[in-house]
BASENU-539502 format. One record per residue (C-alpha): residue number from 1; residue in three letters; x, y negated, z. Coordinates in Angstrom, 2 decimals, m for minus. Each point is the difference from the previous one (the first is absolute). Last residue first. Layout:
BEGIN
<NUM "Ala" <X Y Z>>
...
END
This chain:
BEGIN
<222 "Ser" <97.69 m108.29 125.31>>
<221 "Cys" <m3.69 0.40 m0.84>>
<220 "Val" <m1.20 3.53 m0.69>>
<219 "Glu" <m3.41 m0.48 m1.60>>
<218 "Tyr" <m3.61 0.84 0.81>>
<217 "Glu" <m1.02 m2.28 2.90>>
<216 "Pro" <3.43 m1.66 0.02>>
<215 "Asn" <m0.92 m2.15 m3.02>>
<214 "Cys" <3.14 m1.46 m1.51>>
<213 "Pro" <0.01 m3.46 m1.64>>
<212 "Trp" <1.55 m0.03 m3.47>>
<211 "Leu" <3.51 m1.33 m0.55>>
<210 "Gln" <0.30 m2.59 m2.75>>
<209 "Gly" <0.94 0.01 m3.66>>
<208 "Asp" <1.97 3.01 m1.21>>
<207 "Lys" <0.72 m0.68 m3.68>>
<206 "Pro" <m0.39 m3.76 m0.07>>
<205 "Leu" <m2.60 m1.45 m2.36>>
<204 "Gln" <0.94 m1.59 m3.30>>
<203 "Ser" <m2.06 m3.01 m1.04>>
<202 "Ala" <m0.53 m0.87 m3.65>>
<201 "Ser" <m3.18 2.07 m0.02>>
<200 "Met" <m1.75 2.28 m2.46>>
<199 "Leu" <m3.26 1.59 1.13>>
<198 "Thr" <0.72 3.71 0.49>>
<197 "Ser" <m1.52 0.10 3.49>>
<196 "Gln" <0.01 2.46 2.88>>
<195 "Glu" <m1.30 m0.72 3.47>>
<194 "Arg" <0.49 2.18 3.03>>
<193 "Leu" <m2.23 m1.29 2.79>>
<192 "Glu" <m0.06 1.24 3.59>>
<191 "Thr" <m1.84 m1.11 3.14>>
<190 "Ile" <m2.96 m1.58 m1.76>>
<189 "Trp" <m2.36 m0.90 2.80>>
<188 "Arg" <m3.61 0.98 0.62>>
<187 "Arg" <m1.85 m0.98 3.15>>
<186 "Gly" <m0.70 1.16 3.55>>
<185 "Glu" <3.37 m1.13 1.40>>
<184 "Arg" <1.61 2.39 m2.44>>
<183 "Glu" <m1.57 2.06 m2.77>>
<182 "Glu" <2.66 0.89 m2.49>>
<181 "Val" <0.22 m0.54 m3.77>>
<180 "Thr" <2.94 1.54 m1.88>>
<179 "Ile" <0.50 m1.29 m3.53>>
<178 "Phe" <1.61 1.35 m3.13>>
<177 "Ala" <0.14 m2.59 m2.79>>
<176 "Ala" <0.04 m0.31 m3.75>>
<175 "Asn" <0.62 m2.65 m2.67>>
<174 "Pro" <0.15 0.38 m3.78>>
<173 "Ala" <0.99 m3.15 m1.90>>
<172 "His" <m2.15 m2.59 m1.80>>
<171 "Leu" <1.36 m2.72 m2.29>>
<170 "Thr" <m1.65 m2.80 m1.97>>
<169 "Ile" <2.12 m2.69 m1.66>>
<168 "Gly" <m1.53 m3.50 0.01>>
<167 "Asn" <3.09 m1.96 1.00>>
<166 "Arg" <m1.46 m0.46 3.52>>
<165 "Phe" <m0.12 3.76 0.35>>
<164 "Ile" <m3.29 1.89 m0.20>>
<163 "Gly" <m0.62 2.94 2.27>>
<162 "Gly" <1.94 2.57 1.91>>
<161 "Asn" <m0.67 2.80 2.47>>
<160 "Phe" <m1.56 3.36 m0.83>>
<159 "Gly" <m1.67 2.93 1.72>>
<158 "Gln" <0.54 2.97 2.26>>
<157 "Ala" <m1.02 0.44 3.60>>
<156 "Ser" <0.82 2.64 2.59>>
<155 "Val" <m1.67 0.03 3.41>>
<154 "Thr" <0.68 1.76 3.25>>
<153 "Gly" <m2.33 0.02 3.00>>
<152 "Gly" <m1.63 m2.20 2.61>>
<151 "Ile" <m3.65 m0.64 0.93>>
<150 "Ser" <m0.21 2.98 2.31>>
<149 "Thr" <m3.48 1.39 0.74>>
<148 "Ala" <0.59 3.48 m1.42>>
<147 "Asn" <3.28 0.31 1.92>>
<146 "Trp" <2.73 2.48 m1.01>>
<145 "Ser" <m0.44 m0.53 m3.75>>
<144 "Asp" <1.02 m3.66 m0.12>>
<143 "Pro" <m1.56 m1.45 m3.12>>
<142 "Ser" <1.54 0.88 m3.39>>
<141 "Ala" <m0.29 m2.71 m2.68>>
<140 "Val" <1.13 0.44 m3.61>>
<139 "Tyr" <m0.70 m3.30 m1.75>>
<138 "Tyr" <m0.64 m1.15 m3.53>>
<137 "Asp" <0.84 m2.51 m2.70>>
<136 "Arg" <1.20 m2.62 2.49>>
<135 "Phe" <0.27 m3.66 m0.97>>
<134 "Gln" <2.41 m2.88 m0.18>>
<133 "Gln" <m0.24 m3.08 m2.19>>
<132 "Phe" <2.01 m3.23 0.01>>
<131 "Gln" <m1.05 m2.91 m2.19>>
<130 "Ala" <2.35 m2.80 m1.12>>
<129 "Phe" <2.84 2.12 1.31>>
<128 "Asn" <3.64 m1.07 0.35>>
<127 "Gln" <0.27 m2.47 2.90>>
<126 "Gly" <m2.84 1.36 2.11>>
<125 "Ile" <1.07 3.57 m0.51>>
<124 "Ser" <3.59 m0.79 0.97>>
<123 "Ser" <m1.07 m1.85 3.15>>
<122 "Ser" <m2.32 2.81 1.02>>
<121 "Phe" <2.67 2.61 m0.62>>
<120 "Thr" <2.49 m1.93 2.17>>
<119 "Lys" <m2.64 m0.20 2.74>>
<118 "Tyr" <m0.62 3.72 m0.40>>
<117 "Leu" <3.61 0.71 0.82>>
<116 "Gln" <m0.22 m2.20 3.10>>
<115 "Leu" <m3.08 1.90 1.11>>
<114 "Phe" <1.78 3.29 m0.60>>
<113 "Gly" <2.75 m1.13 2.35>>
<112 "Asp" <m2.42 m0.97 2.76>>
<111 "Arg" <m1.87 3.32 m0.13>>
<110 "Asn" <3.08 2.18 m0.22>>
<109 "Phe" <1.54 0.68 m3.37>>
<108 "Arg" <1.35 2.93 m2.00>>
<107 "Thr" <1.24 m0.11 m3.62>>
<106 "Gly" <m1.41 2.98 m1.90>>
<105 "Asn" <m1.99 m1.84 m2.66>>
<104 "Phe" <m1.49 m2.23 2.65>>
<103 "Ser" <m0.16 1.36 3.53>>
<102 "Leu" <m1.95 m0.59 3.16>>
<101 "Arg" <m0.02 1.48 3.47>>
<100 "Ala" <m2.50 m1.75 2.29>>
<99 "Ser" <0.79 m0.63 3.69>>
<98 "Pro" <m1.77 m3.38 0.09>>
<97 "His" <m3.03 1.64 m1.73>>
<96 "Phe" <m0.64 m1.22 m3.53>>
<95 "Thr" <m3.44 m1.24 m1.06>>
<94 "Asp" <m0.87 m3.14 2.00>>
<93 "Glu" <3.47 m1.42 m0.42>>
<92 "Tyr" <m0.12 0.53 m3.76>>
<91 "Gly" <m3.47 m1.51 m0.32>>
<90 "Ala" <1.14 m3.11 1.80>>
<89 "Ile" <3.03 m0.11 m2.29>>
<88 "Trp" <m2.22 0.02 m3.10>>
<87 "Asp" <m0.88 m3.67 0.41>>
<86 "Thr" <3.55 m0.81 m0.93>>
<85 "Asn" <m0.35 m2.53 m2.85>>
<84 "Ala" <3.53 m0.94 m1.12>>
<83 "Pro" <m0.90 0.32 m3.68>>
<82 "Asp" <m2.75 m2.63 0.54>>
<81 "Asp" <m2.83 0.65 m2.46>>
<80 "Gly" <m1.83 2.26 2.44>>
<79 "Arg" <0.02 3.38 1.71>>
<78 "Pro" <3.72 0.50 m0.72>>
<77 "Tyr" <0.97 3.68 m0.43>>
<76 "Pro" <1.35 2.01 2.88>>
<75 "Tyr" <m2.47 2.87 0.45>>
<74 "Phe" <m1.36 m0.35 3.53>>
<73 "Ala" <m3.77 m0.52 m0.34>>
<72 "Leu" <m0.68 1.97 m3.19>>
<71 "Ile" <2.16 2.76 1.42>>
<70 "Gln" <m2.09 m0.05 3.19>>
<69 "Cys" <m3.30 0.52 m1.83>>
<68 "Glu" <1.47 2.76 m2.13>>
<67 "Val" <1.36 1.75 3.11>>
<66 "Trp" <m3.38 m0.31 1.71>>
<65 "Ala" <m1.73 1.40 m3.10>>
<64 "Ala" <2.33 3.00 m0.02>>
<63 "Leu" <m0.91 0.81 3.61>>
<62 "Gln" <m3.72 m0.57 m0.45>>
<61 "Val" <0.00 2.24 m3.11>>
<60 "Asn" <1.90 2.74 1.80>>
<59 "Arg" <m2.42 m0.16 2.93>>
<58 "Pro" <m3.06 0.48 m2.22>>
<57 "Lys" <m2.31 m3.06 m0.12>>
<56 "Ser" <m2.95 m0.45 2.37>>
<55 "Ala" <2.34 m1.45 2.65>>
<54 "Asn" <0.60 m3.10 m2.15>>
<53 "Asn" <3.02 m1.73 1.48>>
<52 "Ala" <2.41 0.38 m2.90>>
<51 "Thr" <m2.89 m0.37 m2.45>>
<50 "Asp" <m0.50 m3.64 1.01>>
<49 "Cys" <3.66 m0.87 m0.59>>
<48 "Ala" <0.10 1.90 m3.29>>
<47 "Thr" <m3.08 m1.61 m1.57>>
<46 "Gln" <1.60 m2.27 m2.65>>
<45 "Pro" <3.12 2.15 m0.18>>
<44 "Asp" <m2.10 2.98 m1.25>>
<43 "Ile" <1.85 3.09 1.17>>
<42 "Lys" <0.78 2.89 m2.32>>
<41 "Leu" <0.34 3.57 1.30>>
<40 "Arg" <0.80 2.38 m2.80>>
<39 "Ala" <m2.64 2.72 m0.25>>
<38 "Ala" <m1.49 m1.62 m3.11>>
<37 "Ala" <3.23 0.67 m1.89>>
<36 "Ala" <m0.11 3.65 1.00>>
<35 "Ala" <m3.66 0.33 m1.13>>
<34 "Ser" <0.83 m1.72 m3.30>>
<33 "Pro" <2.52 2.70 m0.86>>
<32 "Phe" <3.11 m1.47 m1.69>>
<31 "Pro" <m0.31 0.73 m3.71>>
<30 "Ser" <2.43 1.56 m0.10>>
<29 "Pro" <1.17 1.93 3.01>>
<28 "Pro" <3.02 m1.38 1.82>>
<27 "Val" <3.34 1.78 m0.53>>
<26 "Gly" <2.11 0.42 3.12>>
<25 "Pro" <m0.72 3.66 0.33>>
<24 "Ser" <m1.60 1.54 m3.08>>
<23 "Tyr" <m2.66 2.52 0.99>>
<22 "Thr" <m1.85 2.00 m2.65>>
<21 "Asp" <3.26 1.32 m1.40>>
<20 "Asp" <0.64 1.69 3.35>>
<19 "Gln" <m2.89 2.37 m0.67>>
<18 "Ala" <1.49 1.18 m3.26>>
<17 "Ser" <3.34 0.43 1.67>>
<16 "Val" <m1.59 2.05 2.76>>
<15 "Ala" <m1.69 2.26 m2.54>>
<14 "Thr" <3.23 0.44 m1.94>>
<13 "Leu" <1.83 0.82 3.23>>
<12 "Ser" <m2.57 2.66 0.81>>
<11 "Cys" <0.22 1.49 m3.47>>
<10 "Val" <3.80 0.14 0.28>>
<9 "Ala" <m0.28 1.71 3.37>>
<8 "Gly" <m2.44 2.56 m1.35>>
<7 "Leu" <2.26 0.73 m2.98>>
<6 "Ile" <2.96 0.48 2.34>>
<5 "Thr" <m1.98 2.43 2.15>>
<4 "Ala" <m1.29 1.88 m3.01>>
<3 "Trp" <3.52 0.24 m1.32>>
<2 "His" <1.17 1.67 3.22>>
<1 "Met" <m2.95 2.33 0.08>>
END
């Protein structure tokens, strides 16, 4: 009876092991399933602004499209031949709520501080790039779940920044962002942005940056 019990346990472990072999955590299937690739949410930058306000589209598509539309408006690259061109600042002010919390590679900024950081980026881009490119491969957009009519939510985006330097060298680096969009004053605002970039830079950011505003509605503010 004792040996039968051991034999049964061994057989059970063998069966489990065989089943576990069919699932390899952390290892993507090859080839990557086309259905999974098709499920990724991609937003056409040419139609993003119209899609953001198209009530016939799913809420997650509208939310991601609004973020794409705003990124195209506020990203700090010169909109003309003049490296000091700052047309993007209007898009910045229209996108980020005055109480927004923003960070770049872990360094925290308030709205004004992040604007100053972006101004340095804009100047650097204008001086070094003959053509700057930035695009998102796909979005993960989750509309607010507690209100079916809410236009806010959380959004993650992943893509690349880079382009062609003035010396002819081409470079693109991965870029990602986590974004919180809230409905305030009857419209969408970005209230939090955590941006990550691996694009090389001669500038070194401070470790801690600035203090973030505290929201007493759901935080303990001292």
